[in-house]
N, C-alpha and C positions, 0 to 999 in steps of 0.2 A: 464334478463340482456341483454342490447344491447351493441354491440361492438362500439368502438369509430369510428368516421368517418375517412376515408382515409386522408382527408385534415389535420386533427388534428395530426394524427400519423406521417405524412410526414413534418410537419411544421418546426421542429427544430431538430438539432442532439441531441442524448443522450450523455451527457458528464459525465464521471466518473473519479474521481481523483486517482492518485497513492497513495501509502502509505509507511510509514516507520514503521516497527513493532519492538517490543521487547524493544527498547529504553534502552538498557543495560540489566538489570536483569529481565525485565518484559516479560519473555519468554512465548509465546503463550497467552499473556494477554493484553499488551498495544499496541496501534497503533495510528498513527496520519496521517491524510490525507494531502497530499502535492500538490503543484500547478504544477503538471504534469498530463496531461489528455489523456484518451482514449476517442475518439468520434466515435459514431456509427450512421450513417445516414440511415434511412429507405428509400430505393429507389424504392421499389415496394411492393405492397400488392396484393396477389392473393387470391381472395375469393373462395377458393377451400376446406376449412375445413381441410387443411393439418396439422395444429397445429405444424408447425415447422419453424425454422429460418435457413436461408442459408446465409452464408457470401459470397457475390459475389466477393468482392475485399478486401484485407487486406494489409495495409502498417504499419509496416513491414510485410512481408508474414509469415503465420503460416502454418506449415505442419500438416496434419492430421486433426482430428475434432477440431474445435475451441471451446474455453470455452464458448463463447456466445451461440453457438448451443447447447452445453450440458446443460447450465443453462435454456435456453428456453424450451428444451424438458422436463427437470425435473419438472419445475414449471407447465408446461401444463399438465403433467401426474398427478401431485399431486392435482392440482386444479380441474381437470375434465372439464375445459372449452375448448370449441372448438374454434380455432382461424384460421385465414387465414395462408397461407404460407407467411412468411415475408423475404424479401431480403434486406440485409444491406451492406453498404460499411464502412470499419473500418480504421481509422487513429489514431495511437497512438504515443504520445511523450514518453511513459513510456518504458524504455529499458527492454527487456526480460531477464530472468535469472539473474537479477541484484540485487534482494533484495528490489525492489521498488514497489511491489504489482501489477505487470502487469497481472498476472493470476486472482487475485481477482477483478481487475477493469474490465476485460473481462467478468468474471462471473456475476458481478453486472449489466454490460451493457446488458447482455442477459435477466436478470430478468426485467430490466427497459423496454426493448423492448416488453416483454410480457405485462407489465402493459400498455404500450402505445397503444396496440391494444385490451386491455380488460378493466381493471379498476384498480385503486390503490389497493395494497394488504397490509396487516398489516406488520409492520416492523419485527415482530417476525417470520412471515412466510418467508419473504425474507432472513432474517439472517439465519434461519434454512436451507433453500435451499442452500445458498451460502456456509455454513459450510459443508454441506454434500458433495458438489463438491470439496471444497478446502481442507477439512480434518481438518481445524482449522479456528477460526473466527477472529483472531487478525488483519488480513488485510481486511477481508470482512466488518467488522463493520465500520471503518473509510471511506471505499469506499462507503458504503451505506449512511452514515449520515454526514460525514465530521468531522473536528475537532479532538480532542484527545478523545480516547475511551479506555475502558477496557471491557473485556468480562468475563462472568461467565457461565460455563457449569452446567446445573442443570437437574432435572428430566423432566422439561417441555421443554428442549432444551436450546440452548444458549441464554443469555440475554446480553444486552449492557448497559454500564454505560457511561455517558457523563461527561467530565471534561473540565476545562477551560485551554486553551493554552495562555500564556502571549502575549500580543500585542508587536510586535517588536522583538520577538525572532525567529531567522531563523535557518534553517538547511543547512549547507554547505556540500554537498554530493559529494564524489569522486567515480566515477564508472569506474573501470579498464576495458580494452577491452576484458578481458576473462570473460565468463559467468560462473555461478555456479548453477546447478540444485538444487532445494530445496530438492529433495529426497536424493541427495548425501550429502548435508549439514546436513540433519537430521540423516542420517545413521552414521555420525561421532560422534553423541552425546553419552555420557555414559549412560548405563542402570541404574546406581545407582549414587546418589549424597551424599557425606559426609554431616552429619548433620551440621557441622560448615559452610559449603558452602551454604547449604539451608538457614540457619539463616542469613548469610551474604547477600544473595540476597533479602530475605524478608525485612530486615531492609532497604536496599537501595531503593527497589521499593516504599515502603511507604514514604521514604524520598524524592524520586523524585516527587511523586504525590503532596506531601506537598509543595515542593519547587516551582513547576509549579503553584499551586493554590495561593500561597502567594507572588510570585515574588522574592523569595530569590535565586538570581542567584549564590551566593557564595556556595550554597549547591550542585549545579548541577554536578560539576566535580566528586565528590565522589558518588553522588546518581546514576550515570549511570554506575558505575563499576559492573562487572559481574564475577562470578566464575562458571557459569552453562554451557552456550553454546559457549561463545567466545573463551575460551582456547581450547576447542575441535575443533573448526573450524579454528583456527589460521593457521594451516598447509595448508588449502584450500584457504585462502584469502591472496592475495598479500599485504604485508606491513601492515597487521592489527596490529601486535605487535609494529611496529615502530610508527604507527599513535597513538596508545593508549599511547605511551610513550612521545608524544609531550607535552611540558610544555610551553605554550604561554599564556600571560594574556588575549588575545582576544578570546581564545578557552575556552568556558565555560564547555565543556564536549565532550567526544568522545566515539562512540560505533559503532558496526556493524549494518548496516541497514538490518533488517530482517535476512534472512539466508546468506546475502552477495551475491557477493563480494563487494558491495558498502559499503563505510564507511562514517558515518555522524559526523559532529561536530556542536555543538550549538554555536551560536554567535549572537551578537546584532549589534552595530554600525560598527564594523571593519570587515564586511563580505568580503570585497575585500582583505584585508590582510590575512584572514583565507583561502580564495581561493588560494592565492599565496603560503601560507605555505603547503597546500595539494599538489598543482601542483608541487612545488619544490621537495617534498618527492618522488613522482613518477618519475620525470624527472631524479633524481639522479640515479635511478635504471633502467632506460630505459623502464619502463612500460607505455604503452599508456593509457591515462585516460581522462575522461570528468569530469570537476568539475563544479557544479551548486550551486547557492544559491537559496533555495526554501522557499517560504512562506508556511504557513499552510492554507489549504482550509477549511473554516469554515462552509461550507454547506449552505450559504446564498446568493451566487452569482447567477445571471442568467446564462443561457447557453451562452449568448453573452459575459458576463464578463469573463467566464472561458477560453476565447480565448487568454487572455493576456499571452505573453511569460514569461518563468521563467527568473529570474535574472541569471547572470553568463553564463556559458556554454563554458568553455575553454577546448581545447583538447590538 
């Protein structure tokens, strides 16, 4: 096996999308890639057989070991391939500790950097490595392949299923200025779930997948309801209860984005109005917030196309 040439590895940035996971009741199962991006540019390759990645500069800054470095080290150890030492600069639009898949994007970027200086690896190998680092695959899968995905844990490791996201359906996402660590959000979850609540969520997750595949927007509001993780996390997420209670014809459904504290609403033509509804909710309580309208990244764009700015962006 011959390593790729330096010129190819340095040619273009590695671009990985953020993601919105769970989509209501699809806890640790559903995720969708959104048009917010982490970009990692390889700036130097040292032919020293070091088999490691070093983040030279990161914006925003990250304290401690970066997820890119962890991912590169893990896949290098698992593959047994010797690589150069790779230095990268990282710029990310994805807010950290916000429930928008920043950690998964960084992990996938580390795996892609390894591929850049070696060779393409099977999707199953990449997903297994990302899941080992992240602890769950629901954000890693859309970051790897784009679009709407669901994941299944099995004997052979995690597997990913691809679903269709309807054209013209957007996510309007409110991200308050306070962060929420995923570990803290997971610690709030109940150890046991009543049978009626488990059945409630199963029914709605299947309804959601059906509605998205068939374009039945009228089903979405009910299909994204959840009795599993959102009630337990409501005390940690500013205005989650109030957002879930909003009844506006332009809002097709509302749910917590990942572990939070971002909140997402589904909308079509009236995205500006939905942005205003969300912004007003936070302004009334004095909570600083950024509201964005995000399209879904389908995994078919070039690296240059991925540079387009997201819609919205009010603070």
